[in-house]
C-alpha positions, 0 to 999 in steps of 0.5 A: 451486499458489501462495498469496499473502497481503497484509496491507493497511492495513485488509484482509487478502487471500489469493489462490491461483493455478495454474501459469498464473496463473489464480485458483482462490480469493481472499478479502478481509476487513476485519481489526483486526490493524493495530490490534494491535501483537503478532507473534502477531496477524500470525501468527494472521491469516495462518493464518486467511486461508490456511486460508480460501482453500485451503478455498475451492479444496478443496486441502490443499497448495501449491507456494509461499507469498509474503507482502506487507505494509505495510512500516513496521510495525516491532517488535523481538525483544529477546534478553531481552524477546522480541517486544515491542510494534510501532509501526504504520505509521499511528501518530504515535509516531515521526512527530516523529522521522521529520520531524526525520530528513527535515529533518536528512538532507535526505531525500525524504518517506517515506525514514525511516519504518522508521528512525524507528520503529527509533530510538524502539523501540530507545530504549524497549527500552533498546538491548537486543540483538535483531532487528527485523521488519516484518510480512512478514519476521516471517511469513517468519521464523516460517514457515521456523523462524528465517530472517532476511531482508528484501527490497531494496525495503523496505530502501530505506525504512530511511533512511541505514542503507541504503547502496546495497545493504548496511547502513551500519555507521557510520550504525547506530553514529551512530543508536545502533542497533549493538545490532540485528542487520540482516536478510540481504538478498534480492530479492523472488521469492527462495526463502528456505526451506521451511515448517517451522512445524507450524501452517502445515504443516497448512494449506500441506502438507509441501513448501511453499517460502517466497518472499520478498515485499515491501511491499503496494505492490510486490505491488499493482504486480505484480498490476497489471503496471505498465508504465514511465511508468504511475503508481499511483492508490490508492483505499484507506485512504490515498488516494495517488499515486506515480510508479514510477521503475524497471521492475517486473522490476528491482523484483523481481530487483535491489537498489535503491540508493534508494527506487523510488517518488516518493509525491507525494500521500498523504492519511492515512486518507482512505478511512476518511473516505469510509466515514464520510461514506457511513455518515453520509449513507446508512447503513453498507451503502449505498456504491452508493447514495452513489455513485449520488447523486454521479453525479447531482450536476453537475461541481463539486458546485454549489460544495461542496468537501471537503479531507481534511487541513487546507488540503491538507497532504501528510502521511505519517501521521495517526491523526486526519485532519481532513477539512472541507467548505466552501461548504455551503448549508443545502439541500445535497443528499447528491449534492453532498456525495458528489461533493465527496468523490469530486472531492477525490481528483482535485483533490489528486492533480493539485495535488500533482503540480503541486507536485512538478514532475510532469506533472499531466494526461494519461498512464496510471495503474494503480489499486487499492484498494477505492474503485477498484471504483467506476466513478463515482469513477474517472470523476471522477478521470480527468476531473479529471486527464486520466489513463486508468486501468487496473484489474485486479480481482484485484490487490486480492485478493493476486494480486501476492503469488501471482504473486511466489510463482509466479515464485520457483519457475517463474521471472520469465518464467512470472510475466510471461506470467501478468501479461500474461494478467491485463492483457488483462482490464483495466477501462479508464476514459478521460477524457471530453473535455467533462468534462475541459474543464469541470473546468479552471475548477473546478480553478483555483477549488479551487487559488485557495481552498485552495492545495493542494500548496503546503505 
């Protein structure tokens, strides 16, 4: 049996599968660890979800475990200070540095998320000698009793200190990072040791292999079995969209010279804005009622518009995004407000695809995130973008991490067979032709008013 644990933006997920990839138990829970910047919080969260999932399946050991997580959570273990405070993915602390690096180096967005945090942390520690970790490779380090690895896909998020398959000593010196040890590099699905931690062995058993994971995006794409040419639409805490540039098999088995994704749309904490709007209109537990009302509102929400960030700015990070409603009449209905929120994601993805020079209509996308389970919302986005959407429900419960664990032991062919089995059970959302035509004028009006994708 194979366990996958995925540290997402706001949810911690665990999934247990057998040798055929059949899900035996799964768990997703909202957690506050992303607000903690201590390594022991990550460790305790892992032990908690692993124990719960194995208890649900009534098993006491697994063959292998794999951990995935948000890549740009960064902490440094100094030789004198031990594990210090981490800078988390959504914090503004290093964002100014990231923007400066992007401008100076001519980098694509998100290429320096990790590098910027390393620079800020290193300066705060007084350039003390030490090692640095993201969430998932810290868990590997702790589970194995000290093995220090990082996977190739996450290494591509380290900016120019990563040079086509290896660390660049000259660039490390340029950014005064020569005091930091760089982790050994490995592809995802590589066995990097066995569980040695006594606390973890009590849950996972005495002979559990540790398989190298990657970012939560890589794990999600694995669970969805993304095909070449498909995009990822993510209905999560960060509503976002990406174009995947290489096949999944390459992501999992080969070094990447550069970032394998083009994140052309990112709406920081927009999922939290949706949740707050639901609570404001309907109450904390009324998600279904909110979307039922949205379905009753006509296409275009009677002119009500919502934007996630001021004037549609495409941003990698923001702790306090400022969403705004426009054209709101005194007698506005809850349905119009709900529909405006749902439509905004589709409009944004289409506008930013236009700005990036990507085809903005038609094609196929795999979808993930808690909001992807809302059929009404998926239908809006399909009708606005013209994309057919494919969803595998278990991909939101750490399935991809579990499949990577299985592939690390049984081989990629076994993993790919299991992926095909799950893909056969996909939920499909197809654009409605009449709605696609109706949204054309709404989209033109939206771009005319807000100019989304232009900044």
